[in-house]
VEXTILUM-586563 format. One record per residue: residue in one letter; x negated, y negated, z negated of N, C-alpha, C in turn. Coordinates in Angstrom, 1 decimal. Example, Ala and Ser with C-alpha at 12.3 -4.5 7.8 and 13.67 -1.06 7.14 Angstrom:
2
<atom residuo="a" n_x="-13.2" n_y="5.7" n_z="-7.8" ca_x="-12.3" ca_y="4.5" ca_z="-7.8" c_x="-13.2" c_y="3.3" c_z="-7.8"/>
<atom residuo="s" n_x="-12.8" n_y="2.2" n_z="-7.1" ca_x="-13.7" ca_y="1.1" ca_z="-7.1" c_x="-12.9" c_y="0.0" c_z="-7.9"/>
END
This chain:
138
<atom residuo="m" n_x="54.4" n_y="22.9" n_z="-12.1" ca_x="53.5" ca_y="22.6" ca_z="-11.1" c_x="53.9" c_y="21.3" c_z="-10.3"/>
<atom residuo="n" n_x="55.4" n_y="20.9" n_z="-10.0" ca_x="55.7" ca_y="20.0" ca_z="-9.4" c_x="55.0" c_y="18.4" c_z="-10.2"/>
<atom residuo="a" n_x="55.0" n_y="18.4" n_z="-11.5" ca_x="54.3" ca_y="17.3" ca_z="-12.1" c_x="53.1" c_y="17.2" c_z="-11.7"/>
<atom residuo="i" n_x="52.2" n_y="18.1" n_z="-11.5" ca_x="50.8" ca_y="18.3" ca_z="-11.4" c_x="50.6" c_y="17.8" c_z="-10.0"/>
<atom residuo="k" n_x="51.2" n_y="18.2" n_z="-8.9" ca_x="51.2" ca_y="18.0" ca_z="-7.6" c_x="51.6" c_y="16.4" c_z="-7.3"/>
<atom residuo="a" n_x="52.8" n_y="15.8" n_z="-8.4" ca_x="53.1" ca_y="14.4" ca_z="-8.4" c_x="51.8" c_y="13.6" c_z="-8.8"/>
<atom residuo="v" n_x="51.1" n_y="14.1" n_z="-9.8" ca_x="50.1" ca_y="13.2" ca_z="-10.2" c_x="49.1" c_y="13.3" c_z="-9.2"/>
<atom residuo="l" n_x="48.6" n_y="14.0" n_z="-8.5" ca_x="47.5" ca_y="14.1" ca_z="-7.1" c_x="48.1" c_y="13.4" c_z="-6.1"/>
<atom residuo="e" n_x="49.6" n_y="13.4" n_z="-6.0" ca_x="50.1" ca_y="12.5" ca_z="-4.8" c_x="49.9" c_y="10.8" c_z="-5.0"/>
<atom residuo="s" n_x="50.2" n_y="10.9" n_z="-6.4" ca_x="50.5" ca_y="9.3" ca_z="-6.8" c_x="48.7" c_y="8.8" c_z="-6.8"/>
<atom residuo="w" n_x="47.9" n_y="9.7" n_z="-7.3" ca_x="46.6" ca_y="9.4" ca_z="-7.2" c_x="45.9" c_y="9.0" c_z="-5.9"/>
<atom residuo="q" n_x="46.5" n_y="10.1" n_z="-5.1" ca_x="46.0" ca_y="10.0" ca_z="-3.5" c_x="46.5" c_y="8.7" c_z="-2.9"/>
<atom residuo="q" n_x="47.9" n_y="8.1" n_z="-3.1" ca_x="48.3" ca_y="7.1" ca_z="-2.7" c_x="47.7" c_y="5.9" c_z="-3.0"/>
<atom residuo="a" n_x="47.0" n_y="5.9" n_z="-4.6" ca_x="46.6" ca_y="4.8" ca_z="-5.0" c_x="45.1" c_y="4.6" c_z="-4.5"/>
<atom residuo="v" n_x="44.4" n_y="5.8" n_z="-4.0" ca_x="43.2" ca_y="5.5" ca_z="-3.3" c_x="43.6" c_y="5.0" c_z="-2.1"/>
<atom residuo="v" n_x="44.5" n_y="5.5" n_z="-1.3" ca_x="44.5" ca_y="4.9" ca_z="0.3" c_x="45.0" c_y="3.2" c_z="-0.2"/>
<atom residuo="d" n_x="45.8" n_y="3.2" n_z="-1.0" ca_x="46.2" ca_y="1.7" ca_z="-1.2" c_x="45.0" c_y="0.7" c_z="-1.8"/>
<atom residuo="e" n_x="43.9" n_y="1.4" n_z="-2.3" ca_x="42.9" ca_y="0.7" ca_z="-2.9" c_x="43.0" c_y="-0.1" c_z="-4.1"/>
<atom residuo="n" n_x="44.0" n_y="0.5" n_z="-5.0" ca_x="44.6" ca_y="-0.1" ca_z="-6.2" c_x="43.8" c_y="0.6" c_z="-7.3"/>
<atom residuo="l" n_x="42.8" n_y="-0.1" n_z="-7.7" ca_x="42.0" ca_y="0.5" ca_z="-8.8" c_x="42.5" c_y="0.9" c_z="-9.9"/>
<atom residuo="d" n_x="43.3" n_y="-0.1" n_z="-10.6" ca_x="43.9" ca_y="0.2" ca_z="-11.8" c_x="44.9" c_y="1.2" c_z="-12.0"/>
<atom residuo="k" n_x="45.6" n_y="1.5" n_z="-10.7" ca_x="46.6" ca_y="2.8" ca_z="-10.7" c_x="45.6" c_y="4.1" c_z="-10.5"/>
<atom residuo="i" n_x="44.5" n_y="4.0" n_z="-9.7" ca_x="43.8" ca_y="5.1" ca_z="-9.6" c_x="43.2" c_y="5.3" c_z="-10.8"/>
<atom residuo="m" n_x="42.9" n_y="4.4" n_z="-11.8" ca_x="42.2" ca_y="4.7" ca_z="-12.9" c_x="43.4" c_y="5.3" c_z="-14.1"/>
<atom residuo="s" n_x="44.5" n_y="4.9" n_z="-13.9" ca_x="45.5" ca_y="5.3" ca_z="-14.9" c_x="45.8" c_y="6.9" c_z="-14.9"/>
<atom residuo="h" n_x="45.3" n_y="7.8" n_z="-13.7" ca_x="45.3" ca_y="9.1" ca_z="-13.5" c_x="44.2" c_y="9.9" c_z="-14.3"/>
<atom residuo="y" n_x="43.1" n_y="9.0" n_z="-15.0" ca_x="42.2" ca_y="10.0" ca_z="-15.5" c_x="42.2" c_y="9.8" c_z="-16.9"/>
<atom residuo="s" n_x="41.8" n_y="10.6" n_z="-17.7" ca_x="41.8" ca_y="10.7" ca_z="-19.1" c_x="40.5" c_y="9.8" c_z="-19.5"/>
<atom residuo="d" n_x="40.4" n_y="9.2" n_z="-20.9" ca_x="39.4" ca_y="8.3" ca_z="-21.3" c_x="38.1" c_y="9.1" c_z="-21.3"/>
<atom residuo="d" n_x="37.9" n_y="10.5" n_z="-21.4" ca_x="36.8" ca_y="11.3" ca_z="-21.3" c_x="36.4" c_y="11.9" c_z="-20.0"/>
<atom residuo="i" n_x="36.8" n_y="11.3" n_z="-18.8" ca_x="36.8" ca_y="12.0" ca_z="-17.6" c_x="35.1" c_y="12.2" c_z="-17.3"/>
<atom residuo="v" n_x="34.9" n_y="13.4" n_z="-16.7" ca_x="33.7" ca_y="13.8" ca_z="-16.5" c_x="33.7" c_y="14.1" c_z="-14.8"/>
<atom residuo="s" n_x="32.9" n_y="13.2" n_z="-14.1" ca_x="33.1" ca_y="13.6" ca_z="-12.7" c_x="31.6" c_y="13.8" c_z="-11.9"/>
<atom residuo="f" n_x="31.7" n_y="14.7" n_z="-11.2" ca_x="30.6" ca_y="15.3" ca_z="-10.3" c_x="30.9" c_y="14.7" c_z="-8.8"/>
<atom residuo="d" n_x="30.6" n_y="13.5" n_z="-8.8" ca_x="31.0" ca_y="12.8" ca_z="-7.5" c_x="30.0" c_y="13.2" c_z="-6.3"/>
<atom residuo="a" n_x="30.3" n_y="13.2" n_z="-5.3" ca_x="29.3" ca_y="13.3" ca_z="-4.1" c_x="28.7" c_y="12.1" c_z="-3.7"/>
<atom residuo="v" n_x="29.1" n_y="11.1" n_z="-4.2" ca_x="28.3" ca_y="9.9" ca_z="-3.9" c_x="27.4" c_y="9.3" c_z="-5.1"/>
<atom residuo="k" n_x="26.2" n_y="9.1" n_z="-4.6" ca_x="25.2" ca_y="8.4" ca_z="-5.5" c_x="24.8" c_y="9.3" c_z="-7.0"/>
<atom residuo="a" n_x="25.6" n_y="9.3" n_z="-7.9" ca_x="25.4" ca_y="9.7" ca_z="-9.3" c_x="25.4" c_y="11.5" c_z="-9.4"/>
<atom residuo="l" n_x="24.6" n_y="11.8" n_z="-10.1" ca_x="24.7" ca_y="13.3" ca_z="-10.7" c_x="26.0" c_y="13.6" c_z="-11.2"/>
<atom residuo="h" n_x="26.3" n_y="12.8" n_z="-12.4" ca_x="27.5" ca_y="12.8" ca_z="-12.9" c_x="27.6" c_y="11.6" c_z="-13.7"/>
<atom residuo="i" n_x="29.3" n_y="11.6" n_z="-13.9" ca_x="29.6" ca_y="10.2" ca_z="-14.5" c_x="30.8" c_y="10.8" c_z="-15.6"/>
<atom residuo="i" n_x="30.2" n_y="10.0" n_z="-16.8" ca_x="30.9" ca_y="10.3" ca_z="-17.9" c_x="31.6" c_y="9.1" c_z="-18.4"/>
<atom residuo="g" n_x="33.1" n_y="9.4" n_z="-18.7" ca_x="33.8" ca_y="8.2" ca_z="-19.3" c_x="34.6" c_y="7.2" c_z="-18.3"/>
<atom residuo="k" n_x="35.8" n_y="6.9" n_z="-18.7" ca_x="36.5" ca_y="6.0" ca_z="-17.7" c_x="35.8" c_y="4.8" c_z="-17.6"/>
<atom residuo="p" n_x="35.1" n_y="4.2" n_z="-18.3" ca_x="34.7" ca_y="2.8" ca_z="-17.9" c_x="33.6" c_y="2.9" c_z="-16.8"/>
<atom residuo="n" n_x="32.6" n_y="4.2" n_z="-16.9" ca_x="31.3" ca_y="4.3" ca_z="-16.2" c_x="32.2" c_y="4.6" c_z="-14.7"/>
<atom residuo="y" n_x="33.3" n_y="5.5" n_z="-14.9" ca_x="33.9" ca_y="5.9" ca_z="-13.4" c_x="34.6" c_y="4.8" c_z="-12.7"/>
<atom residuo="t" n_x="35.2" n_y="3.7" n_z="-13.6" ca_x="35.6" ca_y="2.6" ca_z="-12.9" c_x="34.6" c_y="1.9" c_z="-12.1"/>
<atom residuo="e" n_x="33.5" n_y="1.8" n_z="-12.9" ca_x="32.5" ca_y="1.1" ca_z="-12.0" c_x="32.0" c_y="1.9" c_z="-10.8"/>
<atom residuo="h" n_x="31.9" n_y="3.0" n_z="-10.7" ca_x="31.5" ca_y="4.0" ca_z="-9.8" c_x="32.9" c_y="3.8" c_z="-8.7"/>
<atom residuo="w" n_x="33.9" n_y="4.0" n_z="-9.1" ca_x="35.0" ca_y="3.5" ca_z="-7.9" c_x="34.8" c_y="2.2" c_z="-7.5"/>
<atom residuo="k" n_x="34.7" n_y="1.2" n_z="-8.0" ca_x="34.4" ca_y="-0.1" ca_z="-7.4" c_x="33.4" c_y="0.1" c_z="-6.4"/>
<atom residuo="y" n_x="32.3" n_y="0.5" n_z="-6.8" ca_x="31.0" ca_y="0.7" ca_z="-5.7" c_x="31.6" c_y="1.5" c_z="-4.5"/>
<atom residuo="c" n_x="32.3" n_y="2.6" n_z="-4.7" ca_x="32.8" ca_y="3.3" ca_z="-3.7" c_x="33.8" c_y="2.5" c_z="-2.8"/>
<atom residuo="m" n_x="34.5" n_y="1.7" n_z="-3.4" ca_x="35.3" ca_y="1.0" ca_z="-2.7" c_x="35.0" c_y="-0.2" c_z="-1.6"/>
<atom residuo="q" n_x="33.9" n_y="-0.9" n_z="-2.4" ca_x="33.1" ca_y="-1.6" ca_z="-1.4" c_x="32.4" c_y="-1.0" c_z="-0.3"/>
<atom residuo="l" n_x="32.1" n_y="0.4" n_z="-0.2" ca_x="31.6" ca_y="0.9" ca_z="0.8" c_x="32.8" c_y="1.3" c_z="2.0"/>
<atom residuo="c" n_x="34.0" n_y="1.1" n_z="1.6" ca_x="35.1" ca_y="1.4" ca_z="2.6" c_x="35.8" c_y="0.3" c_z="2.8"/>
<atom residuo="s" n_x="35.0" n_y="-0.9" n_z="3.3" ca_x="35.6" ca_y="-2.2" ca_z="3.2" c_x="36.7" c_y="-2.5" c_z="4.5"/>
<atom residuo="g" n_x="36.8" n_y="-1.6" n_z="5.4" ca_x="37.9" ca_y="-1.4" ca_z="6.4" c_x="39.2" c_y="-0.9" c_z="6.1"/>
<atom residuo="g" n_x="39.2" n_y="-0.1" n_z="5.0" ca_x="40.2" ca_y="0.6" ca_z="4.8" c_x="39.8" c_y="2.0" c_z="4.4"/>
<atom residuo="i" n_x="40.4" n_y="2.6" n_z="3.4" ca_x="40.0" ca_y="3.9" ca_z="2.9" c_x="41.0" c_y="5.1" c_z="3.7"/>
<atom residuo="i" n_x="40.4" n_y="6.3" n_z="3.8" ca_x="41.0" ca_y="7.2" ca_z="4.4" c_x="41.0" c_y="8.5" c_z="3.4"/>
<atom residuo="f" n_x="41.9" n_y="9.0" n_z="2.9" ca_x="42.1" ca_y="9.9" ca_z="2.3" c_x="43.0" c_y="10.8" c_z="2.2"/>
<atom residuo="e" n_x="42.8" n_y="12.5" n_z="2.6" ca_x="43.8" ca_y="13.2" ca_z="2.9" c_x="43.6" c_y="14.5" c_z="2.1"/>
<atom residuo="i" n_x="44.5" n_y="14.9" n_z="1.4" ca_x="44.4" ca_y="16.2" ca_z="0.8" c_x="45.1" c_y="17.4" c_z="1.5"/>
<atom residuo="h" n_x="44.4" n_y="18.5" n_z="1.8" ca_x="44.8" ca_y="19.7" ca_z="2.7" c_x="44.5" c_y="21.1" c_z="1.9"/>
<atom residuo="q" n_x="45.3" n_y="21.9" n_z="2.1" ca_x="44.8" ca_y="23.3" ca_z="1.3" c_x="45.3" c_y="23.1" c_z="0.1"/>
<atom residuo="l" n_x="45.7" n_y="22.3" n_z="-0.5" ca_x="46.0" ca_y="22.2" ca_z="-2.0" c_x="46.5" c_y="23.5" c_z="-2.9"/>
<atom residuo="n" n_x="45.7" n_y="24.1" n_z="-3.6" ca_x="46.1" ca_y="25.1" ca_z="-4.5" c_x="46.3" c_y="24.6" c_z="-6.1"/>
<atom residuo="i" n_x="47.3" n_y="24.9" n_z="-6.8" ca_x="47.3" ca_y="24.5" ca_z="-8.1" c_x="47.5" c_y="25.8" c_z="-9.0"/>
<atom residuo="q" n_x="46.8" n_y="25.8" n_z="-10.0" ca_x="46.9" ca_y="27.1" ca_z="-10.9" c_x="47.1" c_y="26.4" c_z="-12.6"/>
<atom residuo="h" n_x="47.9" n_y="26.7" n_z="-13.2" ca_x="48.3" ca_y="26.2" ca_z="-14.2" c_x="48.5" c_y="27.0" c_z="-15.5"/>
<atom residuo="s" n_x="48.3" n_y="26.6" n_z="-16.9" ca_x="48.8" ca_y="27.4" ca_z="-17.9" c_x="48.8" c_y="26.6" c_z="-19.1"/>
<atom residuo="g" n_x="49.8" n_y="26.4" n_z="-19.7" ca_x="49.8" ca_y="25.4" ca_z="-20.7" c_x="49.7" c_y="24.2" c_z="-20.6"/>
<atom residuo="d" n_x="48.8" n_y="23.8" n_z="-21.2" ca_x="48.5" ca_y="22.2" ca_z="-21.1" c_x="47.3" c_y="21.9" c_z="-20.0"/>
<atom residuo="l" n_x="46.6" n_y="23.0" n_z="-19.5" ca_x="45.5" ca_y="22.9" ca_z="-18.6" c_x="46.0" c_y="23.2" c_z="-17.2"/>
<atom residuo="a" n_x="45.5" n_y="22.5" n_z="-16.0" ca_x="45.7" ca_y="22.9" ca_z="-14.8" c_x="44.5" c_y="22.8" c_z="-14.0"/>
<atom residuo="f" n_x="44.1" n_y="23.6" n_z="-13.0" ca_x="43.1" ca_y="23.6" ca_z="-12.1" c_x="43.4" c_y="23.6" c_z="-10.8"/>
<atom residuo="c" n_x="42.9" n_y="22.9" n_z="-9.9" ca_x="43.3" ca_y="22.6" ca_z="-8.6" c_x="42.0" c_y="22.5" c_z="-8.0"/>
<atom residuo="h" n_x="42.1" n_y="23.0" n_z="-6.6" ca_x="41.1" ca_y="22.6" ca_z="-5.5" c_x="41.8" c_y="22.3" c_z="-4.1"/>
<atom residuo="y" n_x="41.0" n_y="21.7" n_z="-3.1" ca_x="41.6" ca_y="21.5" ca_z="-1.9" c_x="40.6" c_y="20.8" c_z="-1.0"/>
<atom residuo="l" n_x="40.5" n_y="20.8" n_z="0.2" ca_x="40.0" ca_y="20.3" ca_z="1.2" c_x="40.2" c_y="18.9" c_z="1.4"/>
<atom residuo="s" n_x="39.3" n_y="17.9" n_z="1.5" ca_x="39.9" ca_y="16.4" ca_z="1.4" c_x="38.9" c_y="15.9" c_z="2.9"/>
<atom residuo="r" n_x="39.9" n_y="15.4" n_z="3.8" ca_x="39.5" ca_y="14.6" ca_z="4.8" c_x="39.4" c_y="12.9" c_z="4.1"/>
<atom residuo="c" n_x="38.0" n_y="12.6" n_z="4.2" ca_x="37.9" ca_y="11.2" ca_z="3.5" c_x="37.1" c_y="10.4" c_z="4.2"/>
<atom residuo="g" n_x="37.0" n_y="9.0" n_z="4.1" ca_x="36.4" ca_y="8.1" ca_z="4.8" c_x="36.9" c_y="6.7" c_z="4.9"/>
<atom residuo="s" n_x="36.4" n_y="5.9" n_z="5.9" ca_x="37.1" ca_y="4.7" ca_z="5.8" c_x="37.0" c_y="4.4" c_z="7.2"/>
<atom residuo="v" n_x="38.0" n_y="3.3" n_z="7.7" ca_x="38.1" ca_y="2.4" ca_z="9.0" c_x="37.0" c_y="1.6" c_z="9.1"/>
<atom residuo="q" n_x="36.1" n_y="1.8" n_z="10.2" ca_x="35.1" ca_y="0.9" ca_z="10.4" c_x="35.7" c_y="-0.4" c_z="11.5"/>
<atom residuo="d" n_x="34.5" n_y="-1.3" n_z="11.9" ca_x="34.8" ca_y="-2.1" ca_z="12.9" c_x="35.7" c_y="-1.7" c_z="14.0"/>
<atom residuo="f" n_x="36.4" n_y="-2.2" n_z="14.8" ca_x="37.1" ca_y="-1.8" ca_z="15.9" c_x="38.1" c_y="-0.5" c_z="15.8"/>
<atom residuo="g" n_x="38.3" n_y="-0.3" n_z="14.5" ca_x="39.6" ca_y="0.6" ca_z="14.1" c_x="38.8" c_y="2.2" c_z="14.1"/>
<atom residuo="n" n_x="37.6" n_y="2.3" n_z="14.3" ca_x="36.8" ca_y="3.6" ca_z="14.2" c_x="37.1" c_y="4.2" c_z="12.9"/>
<atom residuo="e" n_x="37.1" n_y="5.3" n_z="12.6" ca_x="37.0" ca_y="6.4" ca_z="11.6" c_x="35.7" c_y="6.7" c_z="11.4"/>
<atom residuo="n" n_x="35.3" n_y="6.6" n_z="10.1" ca_x="34.2" ca_y="7.4" ca_z="9.5" c_x="34.4" c_y="8.1" c_z="8.5"/>
<atom residuo="v" n_x="34.9" n_y="9.6" n_z="9.4" ca_x="35.4" ca_y="10.5" ca_z="8.1" c_x="34.6" c_y="11.5" c_z="8.1"/>
<atom residuo="g" n_x="34.7" n_y="12.5" n_z="7.1" ca_x="34.2" ca_y="13.7" ca_z="6.9" c_x="35.1" c_y="14.6" c_z="6.1"/>
<atom residuo="w" n_x="34.7" n_y="16.0" n_z="6.0" ca_x="35.5" ca_y="16.9" ca_z="5.1" c_x="34.7" c_y="17.2" c_z="3.9"/>
<atom residuo="m" n_x="35.4" n_y="17.3" n_z="2.9" ca_x="34.7" ca_y="17.3" ca_z="1.3" c_x="35.5" c_y="18.3" c_z="0.7"/>
<atom residuo="r" n_x="34.9" n_y="19.1" n_z="-0.5" ca_x="35.4" ca_y="19.9" ca_z="-1.2" c_x="35.8" c_y="19.1" c_z="-2.5"/>
<atom residuo="a" n_x="37.0" n_y="19.7" n_z="-2.9" ca_x="37.4" ca_y="19.0" ca_z="-4.5" c_x="37.7" c_y="20.1" c_z="-5.3"/>
<atom residuo="t" n_x="37.4" n_y="19.8" n_z="-6.4" ca_x="38.1" ca_y="20.8" ca_z="-7.6" c_x="38.6" c_y="19.6" c_z="-8.6"/>
<atom residuo="v" n_x="39.6" n_y="19.9" n_z="-9.0" ca_x="40.2" ca_y="18.9" ca_z="-10.1" c_x="40.8" c_y="19.6" c_z="-11.3"/>
<atom residuo="c" n_x="40.5" n_y="19.2" n_z="-12.6" ca_x="41.0" ca_y="19.9" ca_z="-13.9" c_x="42.0" c_y="18.7" c_z="-14.5"/>
<atom residuo="l" n_x="43.0" n_y="19.1" n_z="-15.0" ca_x="44.0" ca_y="18.2" ca_z="-15.3" c_x="44.4" c_y="18.6" c_z="-17.0"/>
<atom residuo="r" n_x="44.7" n_y="18.0" n_z="-17.8" ca_x="45.2" ca_y="18.2" ca_z="-19.1" c_x="46.3" c_y="17.5" c_z="-19.4"/>
<atom residuo="q" n_x="47.3" n_y="18.0" n_z="-20.2" ca_x="48.5" ca_y="17.4" ca_z="-20.4" c_x="48.4" c_y="16.8" c_z="-21.7"/>
<atom residuo="d" n_x="48.8" n_y="15.4" n_z="-21.8" ca_x="48.4" ca_y="14.9" ca_z="-23.2" c_x="49.7" c_y="13.8" c_z="-23.2"/>
<atom residuo="k" n_x="50.5" n_y="14.1" n_z="-24.1" ca_x="51.7" ca_y="13.3" ca_z="-24.6" c_x="52.7" c_y="13.4" c_z="-23.1"/>
<atom residuo="d" n_x="52.9" n_y="14.5" n_z="-22.6" ca_x="53.4" ca_y="14.6" ca_z="-21.5" c_x="53.3" c_y="14.0" c_z="-20.2"/>
<atom residuo="e" n_x="52.0" n_y="13.7" n_z="-20.4" ca_x="51.4" ca_y="13.4" ca_z="-18.9" c_x="50.4" c_y="14.2" c_z="-18.8"/>
<atom residuo="w" n_x="50.3" n_y="14.2" n_z="-17.4" ca_x="49.0" ca_y="15.0" ca_z="-16.4" c_x="47.9" c_y="14.1" c_z="-16.2"/>
<atom residuo="k" n_x="46.7" n_y="14.3" n_z="-16.9" ca_x="45.5" ca_y="13.5" ca_z="-16.7" c_x="44.3" c_y="14.0" c_z="-16.1"/>
<atom residuo="i" n_x="43.6" n_y="13.5" n_z="-15.1" ca_x="42.4" ca_y="14.2" ca_z="-14.6" c_x="41.4" c_y="13.9" c_z="-15.6"/>
<atom residuo="m" n_x="41.0" n_y="15.3" n_z="-16.0" ca_x="39.9" ca_y="15.2" ca_z="-17.1" c_x="38.3" c_y="15.6" c_z="-16.4"/>
<atom residuo="h" n_x="38.3" n_y="16.2" n_z="-15.3" ca_x="37.1" ca_y="16.6" ca_z="-14.5" c_x="37.6" c_y="16.7" c_z="-13.0"/>
<atom residuo="e" n_x="36.6" n_y="16.1" n_z="-12.2" ca_x="36.8" ca_y="16.1" ca_z="-10.8" c_x="35.4" c_y="16.3" c_z="-10.2"/>
<atom residuo="h" n_x="35.4" n_y="17.2" n_z="-9.2" ca_x="34.0" ca_y="17.8" ca_z="-8.6" c_x="34.3" c_y="17.4" c_z="-7.0"/>
<atom residuo="f" n_x="33.7" n_y="16.4" n_z="-6.2" ca_x="33.6" ca_y="16.5" ca_z="-4.9" c_x="32.3" c_y="16.9" c_z="-4.6"/>
<atom residuo="s" n_x="32.3" n_y="17.6" n_z="-3.1" ca_x="31.0" ca_y="18.0" ca_z="-2.7" c_x="31.1" c_y="18.4" c_z="-1.3"/>
<atom residuo="s" n_x="30.1" n_y="18.2" n_z="-0.5" ca_x="29.8" ca_y="18.6" ca_z="0.8" c_x="28.7" c_y="19.6" c_z="1.3"/>
<atom residuo="p" n_x="29.1" n_y="20.7" n_z="2.1" ca_x="28.1" ca_y="21.6" ca_z="2.2" c_x="27.0" c_y="21.0" c_z="2.6"/>
<atom residuo="f" n_x="25.7" n_y="21.6" n_z="2.7" ca_x="24.6" ca_y="21.1" ca_z="3.0" c_x="23.7" c_y="21.9" c_z="3.8"/>
<atom residuo="d" n_x="22.8" n_y="21.7" n_z="4.7" ca_x="21.8" ca_y="22.5" ca_z="5.4" c_x="20.6" c_y="22.7" c_z="4.7"/>
<atom residuo="p" n_x="20.2" n_y="23.9" n_z="4.1" ca_x="19.1" ca_y="24.2" ca_z="3.3" c_x="17.9" c_y="23.7" c_z="4.0"/>
<atom residuo="e" n_x="17.9" n_y="23.8" n_z="5.2" ca_x="16.6" ca_y="23.9" ca_z="6.0" c_x="16.2" c_y="22.1" c_z="6.2"/>
<atom residuo="t" n_x="17.1" n_y="21.3" n_z="6.1" ca_x="17.1" ca_y="19.9" ca_z="6.6" c_x="17.1" c_y="19.0" c_z="5.0"/>
<atom residuo="g" n_x="18.0" n_y="19.6" n_z="4.3" ca_x="18.4" ca_y="19.0" ca_z="2.9" c_x="19.4" c_y="17.8" c_z="3.2"/>
<atom residuo="k" n_x="19.9" n_y="17.7" n_z="4.5" ca_x="21.1" ca_y="17.0" ca_z="4.7" c_x="22.5" c_y="17.5" c_z="4.7"/>
<atom residuo="a" n_x="23.5" n_y="16.6" n_z="4.3" ca_x="24.6" ca_y="17.0" ca_z="4.0" c_x="25.1" c_y="17.2" c_z="5.4"/>
<atom residuo="i" n_x="26.4" n_y="18.1" n_z="5.4" ca_x="27.0" ca_y="18.2" ca_z="6.9" c_x="28.4" c_y="17.8" c_z="6.6"/>
<atom residuo="f" n_x="28.7" n_y="17.0" n_z="7.2" ca_x="29.8" ca_y="15.9" ca_z="7.2" c_x="30.9" c_y="16.2" c_z="8.2"/>
<atom residuo="d" n_x="30.3" n_y="17.1" n_z="9.2" ca_x="31.2" ca_y="17.2" ca_z="10.3" c_x="31.7" c_y="18.9" c_z="10.4"/>
<atom residuo="a" n_x="31.6" n_y="19.6" n_z="9.0" ca_x="32.1" ca_y="20.8" ca_z="8.9" c_x="33.8" c_y="20.8" c_z="9.2"/>
<atom residuo="q" n_x="34.1" n_y="21.6" n_z="9.5" ca_x="35.9" ca_y="21.7" ca_z="9.9" c_x="36.3" c_y="22.9" c_z="9.1"/>
<atom residuo="p" n_x="37.6" n_y="22.3" n_z="8.3" ca_x="38.1" ca_y="23.8" ca_z="7.6" c_x="38.6" c_y="24.7" c_z="8.6"/>
END
């Protein structure tokens, strides 16, 4: 389980550092993502790389990404993780534009390396207004 946690910590640091190559090095070539931003789903590393570029442009003042309440389960060459994420960006004058998200991540071990093969981020929403609830607290 330590190896899986290390992969997620390395990926998280790459996100905060805005290092796209390092971010993408943590994904399998056949990644399927259900991201909370824009697309319904994204299939394949090239498409997800373009999506990450778009998302990083939205956070021009710096990315905030924290993992909280991480839970890891694994058996054999598959791992299932879920956590709450405080994420967003630093805006003008140092103000944070952040919210809480839910995340589910599945990893597969390939040649002694754990790679993220599926990722799902979401926010709760208000069914009466259809709007995401970004200020929900854990």
